[in-house]
N, CA, C and O atoms as CSV, one atom per row, in Angstrom:
chain,resi,resn,atom,element,x,y,z
A,1,MET,N,N,21.166,-72.656,-3.544
A,1,MET,CA,C,20.385,-73.876,-3.596
A,1,MET,C,C,18.899,-73.503,-3.560
A,1,MET,O,O,18.474,-72.776,-2.662
A,2,PRO,N,N,18.093,-73.993,-4.531
A,2,PRO,CA,C,16.662,-73.652,-4.565
A,2,PRO,C,C,15.909,-74.263,-3.388
A,2,PRO,O,O,16.294,-75.288,-2.826
A,3,ARG,N,N,14.817,-73.582,-3.046
A,3,ARG,CA,C,13.984,-74.089,-1.962
A,3,ARG,C,C,13.341,-75.407,-2.374
A,3,ARG,O,O,13.084,-75.658,-3.551
A,4,GLN,N,N,13.093,-76.230,-1.378
A,4,GLN,CA,C,12.424,-77.501,-1.626
A,4,GLN,C,C,10.940,-77.220,-1.911
A,4,GLN,O,O,10.290,-76.473,-1.179
A,5,GLN,N,N,10.430,-77.813,-2.957
A,5,GLN,CA,C,9.047,-77.594,-3.343
A,5,GLN,C,C,8.110,-78.355,-2.398
A,5,GLN,O,O,8.326,-79.525,-2.084
A,6,ILE,N,N,7.071,-77.655,-1.962
A,6,ILE,CA,C,6.098,-78.250,-1.045
A,6,ILE,C,C,5.061,-79.017,-1.860
A,6,ILE,O,O,4.518,-78.490,-2.830
A,7,ASN,N,N,4.790,-80.237,-1.476
A,7,ASN,CA,C,3.801,-81.055,-2.158
A,7,ASN,C,C,2.412,-80.709,-1.628
A,7,ASN,O,O,2.050,-81.078,-0.510
A,8,LEU,N,N,1.639,-79.992,-2.450
A,8,LEU,CA,C,0.284,-79.607,-2.047
A,8,LEU,C,C,-0.786,-80.516,-2.661
A,8,LEU,O,O,-1.979,-80.299,-2.450
A,9,GLU,N,N,-0.368,-81.518,-3.409
A,9,GLU,CA,C,-1.334,-82.430,-4.038
A,9,GLU,C,C,-2.295,-83.082,-3.035
A,9,GLU,O,O,-3.483,-83.193,-3.339
A,10,PRO,N,N,-1.835,-83.517,-1.855
A,10,PRO,CA,C,-2.787,-84.125,-0.916
A,10,PRO,C,C,-3.866,-83.143,-0.434
A,10,PRO,O,O,-4.910,-83.558,0.069
A,11,TYR,N,N,-3.610,-81.861,-0.591
A,11,TYR,CA,C,-4.530,-80.826,-0.117
A,11,TYR,C,C,-5.233,-80.117,-1.268
A,11,TYR,O,O,-5.957,-79.144,-1.061
A,12,ARG,N,N,-5.015,-80.608,-2.469
A,12,ARG,CA,C,-5.526,-79.952,-3.679
A,12,ARG,C,C,-7.034,-79.724,-3.629
A,12,ARG,O,O,-7.495,-78.606,-3.863
A,13,ASP,N,N,-7.808,-80.762,-3.329
A,13,ASP,CA,C,-9.269,-80.634,-3.312
A,13,ASP,C,C,-9.725,-79.571,-2.321
A,13,ASP,O,O,-10.626,-78.782,-2.607
A,14,GLU,N,N,-9.096,-79.562,-1.163
A,14,GLU,CA,C,-9.470,-78.579,-0.151
A,14,GLU,C,C,-9.095,-77.164,-0.586
A,14,GLU,O,O,-9.871,-76.227,-0.398
A,15,ILE,N,N,-7.912,-77.013,-1.164
A,15,ILE,CA,C,-7.462,-75.700,-1.631
A,15,ILE,C,C,-8.397,-75.180,-2.723
A,15,ILE,O,O,-8.811,-74.021,-2.695
A,16,VAL,N,N,-8.722,-76.034,-3.672
A,16,VAL,CA,C,-9.606,-75.644,-4.770
A,16,VAL,C,C,-10.992,-75.279,-4.240
A,16,VAL,O,O,-11.573,-74.276,-4.655
A,17,ALA,N,N,-11.517,-76.087,-3.332
A,17,ALA,CA,C,-12.837,-75.811,-2.767
A,17,ALA,C,C,-12.857,-74.471,-2.036
A,17,ALA,O,O,-13.792,-73.687,-2.194
A,18,LEU,N,N,-11.837,-74.216,-1.246
A,18,LEU,CA,C,-11.760,-72.938,-0.530
A,18,LEU,C,C,-11.706,-71.768,-1.525
A,18,LEU,O,O,-12.400,-70.765,-1.355
A,19,PHE,N,N,-10.888,-71.909,-2.541
A,19,PHE,CA,C,-10.735,-70.853,-3.540
A,19,PHE,C,C,-12.041,-70.587,-4.281
A,19,PHE,O,O,-12.404,-69.436,-4.522
A,20,GLN,N,N,-12.738,-71.652,-4.639
A,20,GLN,CA,C,-13.991,-71.500,-5.375
A,20,GLN,C,C,-15.118,-70.960,-4.503
A,20,GLN,O,O,-16.140,-70.499,-5.012
A,21,HIS,N,N,-14.930,-71.019,-3.199
A,21,HIS,CA,C,-15.905,-70.417,-2.279
A,21,HIS,C,C,-15.531,-68.978,-1.936
A,21,HIS,O,O,-16.110,-68.380,-1.028
A,22,GLY,N,N,-14.559,-68.424,-2.666
A,22,GLY,CA,C,-14.219,-67.019,-2.500
A,22,GLY,C,C,-13.186,-66.724,-1.429
A,22,GLY,O,O,-12.972,-65.561,-1.086
A,23,ILE,N,N,-12.545,-67.745,-0.897
A,23,ILE,CA,C,-11.513,-67.543,0.120
A,23,ILE,C,C,-10.236,-67.070,-0.585
A,23,ILE,O,O,-9.841,-67.638,-1.603
A,24,SER,N,N,-9.598,-66.036,-0.047
A,24,SER,CA,C,-8.393,-65.485,-0.668
A,24,SER,C,C,-7.223,-66.458,-0.541
A,24,SER,O,O,-7.228,-67.357,0.300
A,25,SER,N,N,-6.227,-66.257,-1.390
A,25,SER,CA,C,-5.025,-67.098,-1.356
A,25,SER,C,C,-4.298,-66.953,-0.023
A,25,SER,O,O,-3.750,-67.921,0.504
A,26,ASP,N,N,-4.299,-65.756,0.508
A,26,ASP,CA,C,-3.666,-65.520,1.807
A,26,ASP,C,C,-4.373,-66.306,2.909
A,26,ASP,O,O,-3.721,-66.922,3.752
A,27,SER,N,N,-5.692,-66.283,2.900
A,27,SER,CA,C,-6.464,-67.032,3.902
A,27,SER,C,C,-6.263,-68.537,3.735
A,27,SER,O,O,-6.216,-69.273,4.721
A,28,ILE,N,N,-6.147,-68.988,2.501
A,28,ILE,CA,C,-5.903,-70.410,2.255
A,28,ILE,C,C,-4.557,-70.816,2.836
A,28,ILE,O,O,-4.441,-71.871,3.458
A,29,SER,N,N,-3.535,-69.980,2.635
A,29,SER,CA,C,-2.208,-70.314,3.184
A,29,SER,C,C,-2.251,-70.357,4.711
A,29,SER,O,O,-1.612,-71.210,5.326
A,30,ARG,N,N,-3.006,-69.433,5.325
A,30,ARG,CA,C,-3.133,-69.460,6.793
A,30,ARG,C,C,-3.914,-70.673,7.267
A,30,ARG,O,O,-3.611,-71.239,8.317
A,31,THR,N,N,-4.927,-71.079,6.491
A,31,THR,CA,C,-5.711,-72.275,6.824
A,31,THR,C,C,-4.835,-73.523,6.785
A,31,THR,O,O,-4.915,-74.371,7.674
A,32,LEU,N,N,-3.998,-73.632,5.750
A,32,LEU,CA,C,-3.096,-74.786,5.651
A,32,LEU,C,C,-2.123,-74.819,6.828
A,32,LEU,O,O,-1.791,-75.888,7.342
A,33,GLU,N,N,-1.677,-73.653,7.241
A,33,GLU,CA,C,-0.743,-73.605,8.366
A,33,GLU,C,C,-1.436,-74.008,9.667
A,33,GLU,O,O,-0.872,-74.765,10.458
A,34,SER,N,N,-2.642,-73.514,9.894
A,34,SER,CA,C,-3.326,-73.828,11.152
A,34,SER,C,C,-3.813,-75.284,11.203
A,34,SER,O,O,-3.749,-75.909,12.261
A,35,ARG,N,N,-4.294,-75.829,10.088
A,35,ARG,CA,C,-4.825,-77.191,10.085
A,35,ARG,C,C,-3.756,-78.263,9.970
A,35,ARG,O,O,-3.829,-79.300,10.630
A,36,TYR,N,N,-2.743,-78.002,9.112
A,36,TYR,CA,C,-1.784,-79.059,8.786
A,36,TYR,C,C,-0.333,-78.702,9.109
A,36,TYR,O,O,0.583,-79.473,8.822
A,37,ASN,N,N,-0.136,-77.539,9.702
A,37,ASN,CA,C,1.205,-77.070,10.051
A,37,ASN,C,C,2.119,-77.006,8.810
A,37,ASN,O,O,3.300,-77.346,8.873
A,38,ILE,N,N,1.545,-76.564,7.694
A,38,ILE,CA,C,2.281,-76.396,6.440
A,38,ILE,C,C,2.413,-74.902,6.188
A,38,ILE,O,O,1.420,-74.176,6.135
A,39,GLN,N,N,3.643,-74.458,6.033
A,39,GLN,CA,C,3.864,-73.036,5.780
A,39,GLN,C,C,4.076,-72.815,4.285
A,39,GLN,O,O,5.099,-73.198,3.717
A,40,VAL,N,N,3.092,-72.194,3.677
A,40,VAL,CA,C,3.178,-71.814,2.263
A,40,VAL,C,C,2.775,-70.354,2.145
A,40,VAL,O,O,1.942,-69.853,2.900
A,41,ARG,N,N,3.374,-69.701,1.200
A,41,ARG,CA,C,3.041,-68.296,0.980
A,41,ARG,C,C,1.839,-68.181,0.058
A,41,ARG,O,O,1.475,-69.119,-0.652
A,42,GLU,N,N,1.246,-67.022,0.091
A,42,GLU,CA,C,0.101,-66.717,-0.761
A,42,GLU,C,C,0.455,-66.936,-2.238
A,42,GLU,O,O,-0.350,-67.471,-3.000
A,43,ARG,N,N,1.640,-66.528,-2.628
A,43,ARG,CA,C,2.070,-66.676,-4.027
A,43,ARG,C,C,2.209,-68.144,-4.419
A,43,ARG,O,O,1.971,-68.503,-5.572
A,44,THR,N,N,2.591,-68.989,-3.474
A,44,THR,CA,C,2.691,-70.426,-3.758
A,44,THR,C,C,1.300,-70.985,-4.041
A,44,THR,O,O,1.115,-71.763,-4.977
A,45,VAL,N,N,0.329,-70.585,-3.232
A,45,VAL,CA,C,-1.058,-71.031,-3.444
A,45,VAL,C,C,-1.532,-70.564,-4.820
A,45,VAL,O,O,-2.128,-71.339,-5.567
A,46,GLN,N,N,-1.269,-69.306,-5.155
A,46,GLN,CA,C,-1.694,-68.766,-6.448
A,46,GLN,C,C,-1.041,-69.514,-7.608
A,46,GLN,O,O,-1.703,-69.832,-8.596
A,47,SER,N,N,0.252,-69.792,-7.487
A,47,SER,CA,C,0.936,-70.491,-8.591
A,47,SER,C,C,0.431,-71.922,-8.752
A,47,SER,O,O,0.335,-72.419,-9.874
A,48,ARG,N,N,0.104,-72.595,-7.640
A,48,ARG,CA,C,-0.440,-73.957,-7.742
A,48,ARG,C,C,-1.816,-73.939,-8.392
A,48,ARG,O,O,-2.127,-74.791,-9.224
A,49,LEU,N,N,-2.627,-72.980,-8.016
A,49,LEU,CA,C,-3.951,-72.875,-8.626
A,49,LEU,C,C,-3.826,-72.661,-10.135
A,49,LEU,O,O,-4.571,-73.258,-10.912
A,50,ARG,N,N,-2.893,-71.818,-10.547
A,50,ARG,CA,C,-2.648,-71.611,-11.979
A,50,ARG,C,C,-2.178,-72.903,-12.638
A,50,ARG,O,O,-2.638,-73.264,-13.722
A,51,LYS,N,N,-1.256,-73.593,-11.971
A,51,LYS,CA,C,-0.711,-74.853,-12.494
A,51,LYS,C,C,-1.823,-75.893,-12.658
A,51,LYS,O,O,-1.823,-76.664,-13.618
A,52,TRP,N,N,-2.754,-75.908,-11.730
A,52,TRP,CA,C,-3.869,-76.856,-11.784
A,52,TRP,C,C,-4.979,-76.399,-12.736
A,52,TRP,O,O,-5.946,-77.127,-12.964
A,53,GLY,N,N,-4.837,-75.198,-13.287
A,53,GLY,CA,C,-5.841,-74.681,-14.229
A,53,GLY,C,C,-7.096,-74.165,-13.563
A,53,GLY,O,O,-8.163,-74.136,-14.177
A,54,ILE,N,N,-6.977,-73.758,-12.316
A,54,ILE,CA,C,-8.137,-73.263,-11.573
A,54,ILE,C,C,-8.175,-71.745,-11.692
A,54,ILE,O,O,-7.199,-71.057,-11.396
A,55,ARG,N,N,-9.320,-71.243,-12.129
A,55,ARG,CA,C,-9.512,-69.797,-12.259
A,55,ARG,C,C,-10.760,-69.399,-11.505
A,55,ARG,O,O,-11.687,-70.189,-11.327
A,56,LYS,N,N,-10.760,-68.156,-11.068
A,56,LYS,CA,C,-11.924,-67.644,-10.362
A,56,LYS,C,C,-13.103,-67.524,-11.315
A,56,LYS,O,O,-14.224,-67.907,-10.982
A,57,ARG,N,N,-12.842,-66.993,-12.491
A,57,ARG,CA,C,-13.900,-66.852,-13.489
A,57,ARG,C,C,-13.736,-67.933,-14.541
A,57,ARG,O,O,-12.636,-68.201,-15.024
A,58,HIS,N,N,-14.838,-68.534,-14.875
A,58,HIS,CA,C,-14.812,-69.592,-15.876
A,58,HIS,C,C,-14.979,-68.971,-17.249
A,58,HIS,O,O,-15.905,-68.190,-17.470
A,59,ARG,N,N,-14.119,-69.300,-18.144
A,59,ARG,CA,C,-14.137,-68.722,-19.482
A,59,ARG,C,C,-14.914,-69.609,-20.451
A,59,ARG,O,O,-14.642,-69.594,-21.652
A,60,THR,N,N,-15.863,-70.369,-19.956
A,60,THR,CA,C,-16.581,-71.302,-20.815
A,60,THR,C,C,-17.658,-70.617,-21.641
A,60,THR,O,O,-18.132,-71.196,-22.618
A,61,THR,N,N,-18.057,-69.408,-21.282
A,61,THR,CA,C,-19.151,-68.755,-21.999
A,61,THR,C,C,-18.815,-68.498,-23.457
A,61,THR,O,O,-19.709,-68.491,-24.304
A,62,THR,N,N,-17.534,-68.285,-23.767
A,62,THR,CA,C,-17.178,-68.012,-25.154
A,62,THR,C,C,-17.228,-69.261,-26.016
A,62,THR,O,O,-17.314,-69.153,-27.239
A,63,ALA,N,N,-17.179,-70.429,-25.423
A,63,ALA,CA,C,-17.175,-71.674,-26.193
A,63,ALA,C,C,-18.457,-72.491,-26.015
A,63,ALA,O,O,-18.583,-73.567,-26.600
A,64,ASP,N,N,-19.386,-72.008,-25.236
A,64,ASP,CA,C,-20.601,-72.760,-24.924
A,64,ASP,C,C,-21.648,-72.572,-26.032
A,64,ASP,O,O,-22.339,-71.554,-26.077
A,65,GLU,N,N,-21.755,-73.555,-26.913
A,65,GLU,CA,C,-22.666,-73.467,-28.053
A,65,GLU,C,C,-24.135,-73.429,-27.619
A,65,GLU,O,O,-24.960,-72.798,-28.280
A,66,VAL,N,N,-24.460,-74.093,-26.523
A,66,VAL,CA,C,-25.842,-74.075,-26.022
A,66,VAL,C,C,-26.200,-72.658,-25.573
A,66,VAL,O,O,-27.293,-72.166,-25.850
A,67,LEU,N,N,-25.272,-72.016,-24.882
A,67,LEU,CA,C,-25.494,-70.631,-24.456
A,67,LEU,C,C,-25.651,-69.725,-25.673
A,67,LEU,O,O,-26.528,-68.861,-25.684
A,68,HIS,N,N,-24.829,-69.904,-26.685
A,68,HIS,CA,C,-24.904,-69.085,-27.883
A,68,HIS,C,C,-26.273,-69.242,-28.559
A,68,HIS,O,O,-26.880,-68.260,-28.985
A,69,ALA,N,N,-26.741,-70.473,-28.649
A,69,ALA,CA,C,-28.046,-70.732,-29.267
A,69,ALA,C,C,-29.164,-70.083,-28.451
A,69,ALA,O,O,-30.121,-69.547,-29.011
A,70,ARG,N,N,-29.037,-70.135,-27.135
A,70,ARG,CA,C,-30.053,-69.531,-26.253
A,70,ARG,C,C,-30.073,-68.015,-26.427
A,70,ARG,O,O,-31.145,-67.411,-26.470
A,71,ILE,N,N,-28.898,-67.397,-26.529
A,71,ILE,CA,C,-28.819,-65.951,-26.730
A,71,ILE,C,C,-29.460,-65.566,-28.065
A,71,ILE,O,O,-30.210,-64.593,-28.146
A,72,LYS,N,N,-29.155,-66.342,-29.110
A,72,LYS,CA,C,-29.744,-66.065,-30.428
A,72,LYS,C,C,-31.263,-66.151,-30.375
A,72,LYS,O,O,-31.960,-65.299,-30.926
A,73,LEU,N,N,-31.768,-67.175,-29.717
A,73,LEU,CA,C,-33.209,-67.358,-29.606
A,73,LEU,C,C,-33.857,-66.202,-28.849
A,73,LEU,O,O,-34.868,-65.655,-29.287
A,74,LEU,N,N,-33.273,-65.837,-27.716
A,74,LEU,CA,C,-33.832,-64.755,-26.909
A,74,LEU,C,C,-33.784,-63.423,-27.647
A,74,LEU,O,O,-34.689,-62.599,-27.510
A,75,PHE,N,N,-32.741,-63.214,-28.419
A,75,PHE,CA,C,-32.571,-61.937,-29.113
A,75,PHE,C,C,-33.441,-61.845,-30.362
A,75,PHE,O,O,-34.147,-60.857,-30.563
A,76,VAL,N,N,-33.386,-62.885,-31.205
A,76,VAL,CA,C,-34.069,-62.835,-32.493
A,76,VAL,C,C,-35.559,-63.149,-32.357
A,76,VAL,O,O,-36.405,-62.381,-32.814
A,77,GLN,N,N,-35.869,-64.272,-31.732
A,77,GLN,CA,C,-37.267,-64.704,-31.658
A,77,GLN,C,C,-38.046,-63.951,-30.593
A,77,GLN,O,O,-39.140,-63.450,-30.855
A,78,ASP,N,N,-37.486,-63.869,-29.394
A,78,ASP,CA,C,-38.209,-63.234,-28.289
A,78,ASP,C,C,-38.016,-61.720,-28.245
A,78,ASP,O,O,-38.754,-61.021,-27.551
A,79,LYS,N,N,-37.016,-61.205,-28.989
A,79,LYS,CA,C,-36.737,-59.769,-29.079
A,79,LYS,C,C,-36.545,-59.123,-27.705
A,79,LYS,O,O,-37.084,-58.053,-27.423
A,80,LEU,N,N,-35.764,-59.800,-26.859
A,80,LEU,CA,C,-35.533,-59.308,-25.506
A,80,LEU,C,C,-34.366,-58.329,-25.453
A,80,LEU,O,O,-33.459,-58.373,-26.284
A,81,THR,N,N,-34.407,-57.453,-24.468
A,81,THR,CA,C,-33.294,-56.545,-24.217
A,81,THR,C,C,-32.188,-57.330,-23.507
A,81,THR,O,O,-32.395,-58.455,-23.052
A,82,ASP,N,N,-31.020,-56.713,-23.427
A,82,ASP,CA,C,-29.904,-57.372,-22.735
A,82,ASP,C,C,-30.261,-57.657,-21.280
A,82,ASP,O,O,-29.952,-58.731,-20.765
A,83,LYS,N,N,-30.905,-56.711,-20.621
A,83,LYS,CA,C,-31.251,-56.904,-19.203
A,83,LYS,C,C,-32.228,-58.067,-19.029
A,83,LYS,O,O,-32.088,-58.864,-18.101
A,84,ALA,N,N,-33.207,-58.163,-19.913
A,84,ALA,CA,C,-34.180,-59.257,-19.832
A,84,ALA,C,C,-33.508,-60.597,-20.141
A,84,ALA,O,O,-33.782,-61.602,-19.486
A,85,MET,N,N,-32.618,-60.600,-21.155
A,85,MET,CA,C,-31.894,-61.832,-21.481
A,85,MET,C,C,-31.015,-62.260,-20.319
A,85,MET,O,O,-30.945,-63.440,-19.977
A,86,LEU,N,N,-30.343,-61.282,-19.714
A,86,LEU,CA,C,-29.450,-61.563,-18.592
A,86,LEU,C,C,-30.204,-62.217,-17.443
A,86,LEU,O,O,-29.717,-63.168,-16.831
A,87,LYS,N,N,-31.378,-61.707,-17.158
A,87,LYS,CA,C,-32.203,-62.262,-16.071
A,87,LYS,C,C,-32.552,-63.728,-16.358
A,87,LYS,O,O,-32.425,-64.582,-15.481
A,88,LEU,N,N,-32.989,-64.010,-17.582
A,88,LEU,CA,C,-33.352,-65.382,-17.941
A,88,LEU,C,C,-32.138,-66.303,-17.964
A,88,LEU,O,O,-32.214,-67.442,-17.504
A,89,LEU,N,N,-31.019,-65.817,-18.496
A,89,LEU,CA,C,-29.814,-66.644,-18.552
A,89,LEU,C,C,-29.322,-66.994,-17.153
A,89,LEU,O,O,-28.878,-68.116,-16.907
A,90,ARG,N,N,-29.403,-66.039,-16.246
A,90,ARG,CA,C,-28.997,-66.309,-14.862
A,90,ARG,C,C,-29.944,-67.299,-14.204
A,90,ARG,O,O,-29.514,-68.128,-13.402
A,91,GLN,N,N,-31.240,-67.222,-14.537
A,91,GLN,CA,C,-32.201,-68.199,-14.018
A,91,GLN,C,C,-31.890,-69.592,-14.574
A,91,GLN,O,O,-32.138,-70.602,-13.915
A,92,ASP,N,N,-31.346,-69.632,-15.793
A,92,ASP,CA,C,-30.965,-70.903,-16.413
A,92,ASP,C,C,-29.673,-71.462,-15.828
A,92,ASP,O,O,-29.274,-72.581,-16.153
A,93,GLY,N,N,-29.008,-70.675,-14.951
A,93,GLY,CA,C,-27.797,-71.161,-14.299
A,93,GLY,C,C,-26.505,-70.643,-14.891
A,93,GLY,O,O,-25.428,-71.079,-14.484
A,94,TYR,N,N,-26.580,-69.722,-15.843
A,94,TYR,CA,C,-25.366,-69.158,-16.422
A,94,TYR,C,C,-24.883,-67.990,-15.567
A,94,TYR,O,O,-25.640,-67.068,-15.263
A,95,ASP,N,N,-23.626,-68.046,-15.190
A,95,ASP,CA,C,-23.010,-66.954,-14.436
A,95,ASP,C,C,-22.349,-66.040,-15.458
A,95,ASP,O,O,-21.172,-66.200,-15.783
A,96,ILE,N,N,-23.115,-65.084,-15.958
A,96,ILE,CA,C,-22.663,-64.241,-17.060
A,96,ILE,C,C,-22.915,-62.785,-16.703
A,96,ILE,O,O,-23.950,-62.443,-16.131
A,97,SER,N,N,-21.962,-61.936,-17.044
A,97,SER,CA,C,-22.113,-60.512,-16.765
A,97,SER,C,C,-22.773,-59.827,-17.958
A,97,SER,O,O,-22.838,-60.384,-19.054
A,98,GLU,N,N,-23.250,-58.634,-17.730
A,98,GLU,CA,C,-23.892,-57.872,-18.809
A,98,GLU,C,C,-22.873,-57.577,-19.917
A,98,GLU,O,O,-23.197,-57.623,-21.104
A,99,ARG,N,N,-21.660,-57.278,-19.512
A,99,ARG,CA,C,-20.603,-56.984,-20.492
A,99,ARG,C,C,-20.294,-58.213,-21.352
A,99,ARG,O,O,-20.126,-58.096,-22.566
A,100,THR,N,N,-20.220,-59.379,-20.730
A,100,THR,CA,C,-19.957,-60.610,-21.476
A,100,THR,C,C,-21.094,-60.911,-22.435
A,100,THR,O,O,-20.861,-61.349,-23.561
A,101,LEU,N,N,-22.320,-60.679,-21.995
A,101,LEU,CA,C,-23.475,-60.896,-22.861
A,101,LEU,C,C,-23.398,-59.992,-24.084
A,101,LEU,O,O,-23.616,-60.448,-25.206
A,102,ARG,N,N,-23.089,-58.714,-23.876
A,102,ARG,CA,C,-22.965,-57.782,-25.004
A,102,ARG,C,C,-21.857,-58.228,-25.963
A,102,ARG,O,O,-22.029,-58.195,-27.182
A,103,ARG,N,N,-20.723,-58.644,-25.401
A,103,ARG,CA,C,-19.590,-59.089,-26.218
A,103,ARG,C,C,-19.969,-60.326,-27.034
A,103,ARG,O,O,-19.666,-60.399,-28.225
A,104,LEU,N,N,-20.631,-61.300,-26.399
A,104,LEU,CA,C,-21.057,-62.509,-27.108
A,104,LEU,C,C,-22.084,-62.180,-28.191
A,104,LEU,O,O,-22.026,-62.712,-29.300
A,105,ARG,N,N,-23.015,-61.303,-27.856
A,105,ARG,CA,C,-24.038,-60.913,-28.821
A,105,ARG,C,C,-23.387,-60.287,-30.058
A,105,ARG,O,O,-23.774,-60.577,-31.190
A,106,PHE,N,N,-22.406,-59.439,-29.827
A,106,PHE,CA,C,-21.684,-58.805,-30.929
A,106,PHE,C,C,-20.938,-59.848,-31.756
A,106,PHE,O,O,-20.975,-59.801,-32.986
A,107,GLN,N,N,-20.259,-60.791,-31.097
A,107,GLN,CA,C,-19.523,-61.848,-31.798
A,107,GLN,C,C,-20.457,-62.735,-32.625
A,107,GLN,O,O,-20.069,-63.264,-33.667
A,108,LEU,N,N,-21.685,-62.887,-32.146
A,108,LEU,CA,C,-22.665,-63.709,-32.853
A,108,LEU,C,C,-23.369,-62.925,-33.971
A,108,LEU,O,O,-24.220,-63.466,-34.676
A,109,GLY,N,N,-23.004,-61.654,-34.121
A,109,GLY,CA,C,-23.608,-60.834,-35.167
A,109,GLY,C,C,-24.983,-60.319,-34.809
A,109,GLY,O,O,-25.757,-59.945,-35.690
A,110,LEU,N,N,-25.292,-60.296,-33.538
A,110,LEU,CA,C,-26.598,-59.822,-33.071
A,110,LEU,C,C,-26.433,-58.407,-32.531
A,110,LEU,O,O,-26.027,-58.205,-31.387
A,111,HIS,N,N,-26.754,-57.441,-33.370
A,111,HIS,CA,C,-26.546,-56.049,-32.983
A,111,HIS,C,C,-27.834,-55.442,-32.445
A,111,HIS,O,O,-28.928,-55.747,-32.920
A,112,ALA,N,N,-27.685,-54.585,-31.454
A,112,ALA,CA,C,-28.838,-53.971,-30.792
A,112,ALA,C,C,-29.656,-53.177,-31.797
A,112,ALA,O,O,-29.118,-52.522,-32.689
A,113,ARG,N,N,-30.949,-53.252,-31.632
A,113,ARG,CA,C,-31.860,-52.523,-32.507
A,113,ARG,C,C,-32.140,-51.154,-31.907
A,113,ARG,O,O,-32.129,-50.976,-30.689
A,114,ALA,N,N,-32.386,-50.210,-32.771
A,114,ALA,CA,C,-32.793,-48.887,-32.297
A,114,ALA,C,C,-34.295,-48.930,-32.039
A,114,ALA,O,O,-35.032,-49.635,-32.729
A,115,SER,N,N,-34.737,-48.179,-31.050
A,115,SER,CA,C,-36.167,-48.121,-30.768
A,115,SER,C,C,-36.859,-47.373,-31.902
A,115,SER,O,O,-36.191,-46.733,-32.713
A,116,VAL,N,N,-38.161,-47.443,-31.969
A,116,VAL,CA,C,-38.930,-46.767,-33.010
A,116,VAL,C,C,-38.658,-45.266,-32.956
A,116,VAL,O,O,-38.484,-44.622,-33.990
A,117,GLU,N,N,-38.624,-44.713,-31.734
A,117,GLU,CA,C,-38.346,-43.283,-31.575
A,117,GLU,C,C,-36.976,-42.930,-32.123
A,117,GLU,O,O,-36.829,-41.929,-32.826
A,118,GLU,N,N,-35.970,-43.740,-31.811
A,118,GLU,CA,C,-34.613,-43.485,-32.290
A,118,GLU,C,C,-34.543,-43.582,-33.806
A,118,GLU,O,O,-33.828,-42.808,-34.441
A,119,GLN,N,N,-35.273,-44.518,-34.393
A,119,GLN,CA,C,-35.286,-44.666,-35.849
A,119,GLN,C,C,-35.929,-43.436,-36.498
A,119,GLN,O,O,-35.434,-42.935,-37.507
A,120,GLU,N,N,-37.048,-42.945,-35.907
A,120,GLU,CA,C,-37.716,-41.762,-36.441
A,120,GLU,C,C,-36.816,-40.542,-36.337
A,120,GLU,O,O,-36.740,-39.746,-37.273
A,121,GLN,N,N,-36.131,-40.387,-35.201
A,121,GLN,CA,C,-35.237,-39.252,-35.023
A,121,GLN,C,C,-34.103,-39.300,-36.034
A,121,GLN,O,O,-33.720,-38.267,-36.583
A,122,ALA,N,N,-33.564,-40.483,-36.286
A,122,ALA,CA,C,-32.473,-40.631,-37.245
A,122,ALA,C,C,-32.950,-40.297,-38.653
A,122,ALA,O,O,-32.218,-39.671,-39.419
A,123,SER,N,N,-34.174,-40.707,-39.005
A,123,SER,CA,C,-34.682,-40.422,-40.348
A,123,SER,C,C,-34.979,-38.929,-40.519
A,123,SER,O,O,-34.846,-38.405,-41.625
A,124,GLU,N,N,-35.376,-38.236,-39.453
A,124,GLU,CA,C,-35.607,-36.793,-39.519
A,124,GLU,C,C,-34.298,-36.041,-39.715
A,124,GLU,O,O,-34.264,-35.029,-40.414
A,125,ARG,N,N,-33.221,-36.527,-39.104
A,125,ARG,CA,C,-31.924,-35.868,-39.213
A,125,ARG,C,C,-31.275,-36.122,-40.561
A,125,ARG,O,O,-30.485,-35.298,-41.022
A,126,THR,N,N,-31.587,-37.246,-41.211
A,126,THR,CA,C,-30.985,-37.619,-42.489
A,126,THR,C,C,-31.856,-37.086,-43.605
A,126,THR,O,O,-33.035,-37.435,-43.678
A,127,PRO,N,N,-31.303,-36.235,-44.496
A,127,PRO,CA,C,-32.129,-35.714,-45.596
A,127,PRO,C,C,-32.530,-36.832,-46.556
A,127,PRO,O,O,-31.770,-37.769,-46.797
A,128,ALA,N,N,-33.717,-36.713,-47.085
A,128,ALA,CA,C,-34.210,-37.724,-48.020
A,128,ALA,C,C,-33.375,-37.684,-49.289
A,128,ALA,O,O,-33.019,-36.606,-49.764
A,129,ILE,N,N,-33.065,-38.827,-49.830
A,129,ILE,CA,C,-32.273,-38.942,-51.045
A,129,ILE,C,C,-33.249,-39.067,-52.212
A,129,ILE,O,O,-34.135,-39.921,-52.214
A,130,ALA,N,N,-33.064,-38.191,-53.208
A,130,ALA,CA,C,-33.942,-38.229,-54.374
A,130,ALA,C,C,-33.687,-39.513,-55.141
A,130,ALA,O,O,-32.542,-39.880,-55.403
A,131,ASP,N,N,-34.747,-40.176,-55.489
A,131,ASP,CA,C,-34.638,-41.428,-56.221
A,131,ASP,C,C,-35.337,-41.246,-57.560
A,131,ASP,O,O,-36.526,-40.932,-57.599
A,132,ASP,N,N,-34.615,-41.439,-58.655
A,132,ASP,CA,C,-35.168,-41.245,-59.986
A,132,ASP,C,C,-35.941,-42.448,-60.503
A,132,ASP,O,O,-36.532,-42.387,-61.581
A,133,ARG,N,N,-35.945,-43.547,-59.743
A,133,ARG,CA,C,-36.640,-44.743,-60.200
A,133,ARG,C,C,-38.151,-44.514,-60.097
A,133,ARG,O,O,-38.628,-43.870,-59.163
A,134,PRO,N,N,-38.883,-45.041,-61.050
A,134,PRO,CA,C,-40.344,-44.889,-60.964
A,134,PRO,C,C,-40.912,-45.707,-59.814
A,134,PRO,O,O,-40.414,-46.784,-59.484
A,135,VAL,N,N,-41.954,-45.176,-59.221
A,135,VAL,CA,C,-42.617,-45.852,-58.118
A,135,VAL,C,C,-43.569,-46.871,-58.722
A,135,VAL,O,O,-44.340,-46.546,-59.626
A,136,SER,N,N,-43.519,-48.116,-58.222
A,136,SER,CA,C,-44.409,-49.130,-58.774
A,136,SER,C,C,-45.524,-49.443,-57.841
A,136,SER,O,O,-46.372,-50.281,-58.151
């Protein structure tokens, strides 16, 4: 006979708030037991959070068109480095990692530029190609 499912809906807001404040699933289960005398396992808390669509990291950065436009502006017009863009984006309220910024920049077709020194070094290493076209 399967176990009776515990109704955590009355405690949903509290569980979600605790989770979003960085409290572990184990601590949440202990909190529910101490406050409401409800015995739930850590895995039950985790499965309910999944069922409710609650995640620790928000995956909205890949679909946020305003963020994409801001990245394009900072990269193309302002010619900022990833670190400088990251600082401004975080000041704007975006919780974005450097890796996510690089991934988004790549998806948007914004590839990192080589510095002037790197471009000169690359041209020195690459032999000049003879061009038979007349110079105008």
